[in-house]
N, C-alpha and C positions, 0 to 999 in steps of 0.2 A: 676437229676431231681427228685423232691419229690412232690407227690400229684398233679402232673400236672403243676408244675411251678418250675422254677429254682431259687435258692437262689442267691441274688446278692452278689457281692464280699464283703468280710468282714464278712459274715454270714456263720457259719459252717452248714453243713448238719446234719440233725437229726441222731443221732447214737442210736442204740438199747441199752437201759440201761442207757444212759447218759441223764441227765435232760436238756431239751431244754430251751433256753431263750424265752422270750415273742416274740422278733423279729423273732427268728427262726420259732416259731410256726406260726406267722403271715404269713411269706413268704411261708411256706410249705402248709398251709391249708386255707388261706383266700379265694381263688377262689372256692374251694369245699364248703366252708361254705356259700359263696354268692349264689352259685347254689342251695344249700339246702334252703336258705332263699327265693330265688325267687320262688321256688315251693310252699312255704308256704304263702307268701304275694302277689305273682303275680305282682310284681312291682320291677324293678331293683334298682331304687333309694332307695326305702324303704328297700329293702333287704340289700343293702350296709350299710345303717344306722343301721340296726339290727345287722349286723356282727360287725360293728365298735363299737356299744354300748356293745356288748358281750366282745370284746377284752378290752375295757375300764374298764368294770366291773371286768374282770380277773386281770387286772393290779392294780386296786384299792384294790382288796382283797389280792393279793399275791405279787405284785411288778414285777420286770423284771425277777428275778431269780425264775424259777419254779422247781428247783431241788427237793425240798421236796414234791411237789405235786404229788399225785398218778396218776391221769389221766387228764392232762390239756385239751386234745382234747375232752374227754367226757364232761368235764365241759363246754367247748365252745359250743359243740353241744346242750347241755341242755339249755344253755343261749340263743342260737340262737332260739331254739324252743319257749322258754318262752317269749323272746322279740318279736318274730313274733306274738304270741298270743296277746300280749299287743297292737301291731299295729292293729291287726284285731279288737280287742275290741274297740279301739278308732275310727276306721273307722265306725263300726256299730253304735256307739253312735252318731257320726257326721252325718251319713246318716239318723238316726232316728229323728234328731232334726228338728222340724217344727218351723220356725220363727213365732212370734206372728202376728196376722192379723192387717194390717195397714188399717184403714178405708179410704175411698175415701176422697180426699182433698176437702175442702169447696171452693166455688167459690170465686174469688177475691173480688167481691162486698160484699158478706156476711162477709168476713174477715175484710174488710175495715169498714163496718158498726159496727161490733162487737167490733173492736179495738177502734173505736170512742166512743162507749158507755162505754167501760171499762175505757178509758182515762177520760171521763167526770165524771164517778163515783169516780175514784181515786183522781181527782182534788177536787171534792166536799168533799171527806173524809178528805183531808188535811186541809180543812177550818173548820172542826169540832174541838171543844175543845179536848184536849188529852184524858181525861177520857171517853168521848163518843166514840171517835175513837177506843180506846182500847177495850171497851165493845163490840162494833159492830164487830170488827175484830175477837175477840175471839169467839163471838157467831156465826157469819155467815161464817167466813173463816175457823176457827179451829173447828167449830161445837161443842163447849163445852156447857155443861149444865149451868144453872144459878148458881148452887152450885159450879161447877168447876171454873167458872169465879170469883165468890165471893172469893174462896180460893186463886186463882192466883193473884187477885188484892188487897186482904186484905180488902174487903168491905162486907157489908151484902147483902143477896139475894134481899132484897127490893130495895137497892140502885142499884143493877144490873138491876132490872126490870125497875125502873124509868129512869135510865140513858139510857138504850136501847130504851125505848119509846121516850124520848126526842131526842136522836141521830137520830132515824129513821125519826121523824118529821122534824128535821132540815135538814137532808139529802134530804128528799123529796122536801122541799122548795128550797134548793140550786139547785137541778136538774131541777125543773120547771123554774127556772130562774127568 
C-alpha cells in the first residue's frame, strides 16, 4: 500500500531511487492529490478535474517515463495548486458577471400595432424608385450624413438632398393612401 491506495496488478510499487512511470505515480498519489484539491476548491468534482488536468499536463510535458524527472510528485502538487487557483479565478469571474438588464416586454397590442406600422412602411419603401429608397435607407436607417451618402452612391450632395426630399414626399403620399 502506497500513499493510501494499492497499486493494481501489473503496476510496480514505487521504489526509492527508481523513476516511476506516470501510471505508478497516478495510482500511488491520485487520492492524496484529490484530497488536496478538495481542500482548495471545496468541490469534489472540480477537485478531480484539477488532478486529472495536472496529470494530463505532466504527461504532455514528459510522457509516460518520468525517469529523468527530478521530483514528479512535487511537479504534480504545484500543478494541482495552480489549476485550483485557475478554477477559483473562473468561479469568481462567473459569480461577478451580471447579465444585461432586459427591459419589460411590451404588450401584445403595442407589438401588433408597431409591427403593422413597420410592415406598412416597408411596403411603401418597396414602391419607391431604387435611388430614392437607397438614399432614404442610408440616411434614416444607417444614419449617414449627406456627404457620406453622396460618396457611397457616387452622386453629388445636392442630388442626395433633392432625392431625399422627393423620397420623403412620395413615402408620405404612399402611407396616407
